[in-house]
C-alpha positions as CSV (number, residue, x, y, z in Angstrom):
1,X,-27.5,16.2,-17.2
2,X,-26.3,15.8,-20.8
3,X,-28.3,13.2,-22.7
4,X,-27.6,12.1,-26.2
5,X,-30.4,12.4,-28.8
6,X,-29.5,8.9,-30.0
7,X,-27.8,6.1,-28.2
8,X,-24.1,5.3,-29.0
9,X,-23.4,1.6,-29.4
10,X,-20.1,0.5,-28.0
11,X,-18.3,-2.2,-26.1
12,X,-18.0,-1.9,-22.3
13,X,-15.0,0.0,-21.1
14,X,-12.3,-2.4,-19.9
15,X,-12.0,-2.8,-16.1
16,X,-8.8,-1.9,-14.5
17,X,-8.0,-4.7,-12.1
18,X,-6.2,-4.2,-8.8
19,X,-2.5,-4.0,-9.2
20,X,-0.4,-7.1,-8.3
21,X,2.3,-5.9,-5.9
22,X,3.8,-9.3,-5.3
23,X,7.2,-8.0,-6.5
24,X,7.2,-5.6,-3.6
25,X,6.1,-8.3,-1.2
26,X,9.0,-10.5,-2.5
27,X,11.5,-7.7,-1.7
28,X,10.1,-7.4,1.9
29,X,10.3,-11.2,2.3
30,X,14.0,-11.1,1.3
31,X,14.7,-8.9,4.4
32,X,12.4,-10.1,7.2
33,X,12.1,-7.7,10.1
34,X,13.4,-4.7,8.1
35,X,11.0,-1.8,7.5
36,X,10.8,-0.2,4.0
37,X,9.0,2.7,2.5
38,X,6.9,1.1,-0.2
39,X,4.9,4.1,-1.5
40,X,4.6,7.8,-1.1
41,X,1.6,10.0,-1.9
42,X,1.4,13.8,-2.0
43,X,-1.2,15.3,0.5
44,X,-1.8,18.1,-1.9
45,X,-3.9,15.7,-4.0
46,X,-7.2,15.0,-2.3
47,X,-6.9,11.3,-2.9
48,X,-3.3,11.0,-1.6
49,X,-4.2,10.1,2.0
50,X,-7.0,7.8,0.9
51,X,-4.7,6.0,-1.5
52,X,-2.1,5.6,1.2
53,X,-4.7,4.2,3.7
54,X,-6.0,1.9,1.0
55,X,-2.5,0.4,0.3
56,X,-1.8,0.1,4.1
57,X,-5.1,-1.8,4.5
58,X,-4.3,-4.1,1.5
59,X,-0.9,-5.0,3.0
60,X,-2.3,-5.6,6.5
61,X,-5.2,-7.8,5.1
62,X,-3.0,-9.9,2.7
63,X,-4.3,-8.5,-0.6
64,X,-2.6,-7.2,-3.8
65,X,0.2,-9.9,-3.5
66,X,0.9,-9.5,0.2
67,X,-0.3,-13.0,1.1
68,X,0.5,-14.1,4.7
69,X,1.3,-17.7,3.9
70,X,4.9,-17.7,5.1
71,X,4.7,-14.8,7.6
72,X,3.0,-11.5,8.3
73,X,3.1,-8.2,6.5
74,X,2.4,-5.1,8.5
75,X,2.1,-1.6,7.1
76,X,1.6,1.9,8.6
77,X,1.3,5.4,7.2
78,X,3.1,8.6,8.3
79,X,2.7,12.1,7.1
80,X,6.1,13.8,6.6
81,X,7.0,17.4,5.9
82,X,9.6,17.9,3.2
83,X,12.3,20.6,3.2
84,X,10.2,22.8,0.9
85,X,7.2,22.6,3.3
86,X,5.1,20.2,1.2
87,X,3.6,17.2,2.9
88,X,3.6,13.6,1.8
89,X,2.1,10.4,3.2
90,X,4.5,7.5,3.2
91,X,3.5,3.9,3.5
92,X,5.9,1.8,5.5
93,X,5.9,-2.0,5.5
94,X,7.7,-4.9,7.2
95,X,7.5,-8.7,6.8
96,X,7.9,-11.0,9.8
97,X,8.5,-14.7,9.4
98,X,5.7,-17.0,10.7
99,X,8.0,-18.6,13.3
100,X,9.6,-15.3,14.5
101,X,9.1,-14.9,18.2
102,X,11.0,-11.7,18.8
103,X,11.2,-8.7,16.6
104,X,13.0,-5.4,16.1
105,X,11.9,-2.3,17.9
106,X,10.3,-1.0,14.7
107,X,8.3,-4.1,14.4
108,X,7.1,-4.0,17.9
109,X,6.1,-0.3,17.5
110,X,4.0,-1.1,14.4
111,X,2.1,-4.0,16.0
């Protein structure tokens, strides 16, 4: 473990806060019941699948700007193989109005 001979005085590194994705949530609210791809991560990067799962969980739990005050956001992930053989994890999301009783087939599949 590298240790300095003398301490180095500095200010703490700035924290990187969680991103605010309310602009994406607003786009989903504008088309309730329609499924959209909101992110895509390469599986070649070790953190790709984990980042996709983290975003899916944030959407489903109403974080990062996906508040459930006027309806419900639901997200799912799928791994897809591109034409060149590479794999990517896509995050799909849909917004459903709070008073919506029925839903599209895609919404029902993602419940």
